[in-house]
N, C-alpha and C positions, 0 to 999 in steps of 0.2 A: 819057142819064142812066138809061135802063132797066137797062143792065148794071150801072151803079154801084149803083143801089138794090137790085138783086138780091143784092148782096153783104152788105147789112146783115143781121145776125142778131139775133134776139130771144133775150134771156137772161131767163127767168122768175124772179121772186122775187129780183131783184138791184137795188139793194143791200139791199132789205128785202122781206119777203113782200108780195105784191100788186102790186109794181112790175115792169114788163117793161122791161128795159134794152135800148136800141138800140145794139148793139155795131158800131162802124164799123171795127174793126181789120182785118177782111178787105178793106175798101176801101183802107185805107192800105197794105196789103201788096201790092196789085196796081198795078203802075206805070201802066198805062193808065187804070185807074179813078181813081187819085190825080190824074193830070194832068187828066182830064176834070172832076173835082170842083173842083180849084183854079181852073181856067179859068172854070168856071161861077160860083164865088164872086166872082171878080175882075171879070168881064165888065161888069156893070152900072155899075161905078165907074171904068172905064178913062179916061174923059174928064172926071172930076169934080174934078181937082186934089187928089187925096188926097196928103197929105204923110207920113202915118204910118198904119200898121195896128196896132191893139191886139188882142192875143190873150189870151184868158182861160185861166188855168192849168187843166188841163194840156193837154187835147186841143185846145183853141183855139190853143195854140202851134204844134202840128203843121200846122194849116191856115193860120194867119195869116202865118207867115213866108214861105211860097211865094207867098201872095197879095200880100204887100208887094213881093216881087221882081217879080211880074207887073206891078204898078202903078208900079214905080220909086220906091217909098216906103220909109221906115224902118219899124222894128218897135218896138212898146212891149209889154214883158211885163207882164201884170197878174197879180200873184202873191198867194199866201196870205201872211199876216203873218209877218215875220221871215225871209223868203227873199231879199229884195233887199239888196245890200250898202251902199247909200248912203242919204241922207235920203229919207224917203218921206211920202206922204199916204195916208190910209186911209179906206175906206168900209165900215162894218158893214152887214150885211143878214140877213134871216131866210130860212130855207129851210123846206120842208114838214116836214123832220125835224130842225130845229136852227137854229143861227146860225153865221155865218162872216163873213169880211172879205176885201177885196181891197186891195192896195197897188200904187202905182206910184212911181217916183222923182219927186221934186219938180220935176225939170227934164225930165220925159219928153215934155212937149208945151208949146209956146209958146202964149200967148193968141192965139186966132183960127186956129190950125192946123186944117186939115181932116183929121179922123180917121175912119177906118172901123174898126168893131169886128167881129171874126170869132170865131165859136165853132162847136162841132160841133152842139150841141143847144140849143134854147130850150124849156124846160118851163114851170115856174111863173113864170119871169121874174125871180126874186129876184136871181140873180147878174148877169143882163143889165142889169137896172135899176141895180144897184150900179155896174156898169162905166160906164154912161152918167153917173150922178151924179159918179163919181170924175173922169172926164174933163172934165165941165162945171165941176167944182169948181176946175180949173186953167185955166178959161176957154178950153178947146178947143172947136171946132165939131164936134160929132158928126154926120157926114154920113149915116151909115147903119149898119145892123147886118146883116151877111151871115152866114147860118147854113146848115149842111147840112140839119138836121132841125128842124122845128117840130112840137111836140106840141100841136096846135090846141085839143084838148079841155081843156087846162090854162090856156089864155088868157093865157100869159105876155107876149105882145106888147102887151097892154093896159097893161102896167106901164112901157113904154118912153117914155112922155111924148112921143108924136108922132114918134119916130125912125123913119124908113122901114126896113122889114125886107125883105130878100131871102132868102126861105126856099126852098131847092131841093126839099125833100121835105116834104110835110105829112101828118101822121097825124091824122085826125079822131077 
């Protein structure tokens, strides 16, 4: 993972002044780094009976789809409002700089299905917590949250209501 983390680049003052964005696109562009990353996100869940992997728009899609493949599971896209073509359920949430929402199709998960959520970063936890609430709202069993980067100093994990988190890189 040292090589993978060496590819993360800091973008100062993005998306607003005072924020340092952790850009993972160099990791995604490197085939060996991407393989290492996907394997590490999937590994803790390989024997946990995961039936579907949910990816949070947009960078979460990039990671969740190959993780689902590694686990022999299906994929659930968690999208911004109005992007899914069929009947949806919605979860609104607050961000540090505004409000947003996530949607999934009403038939994305069956009650009791074991779901893993995958994303690139957990920061303040607003989006991640909304993803958990959305899946629990359709009676899915959220088994874990596997994430590339955790910004520990923002304490987003505390908002996940006990969902176990597998964070590969942690910034204090």
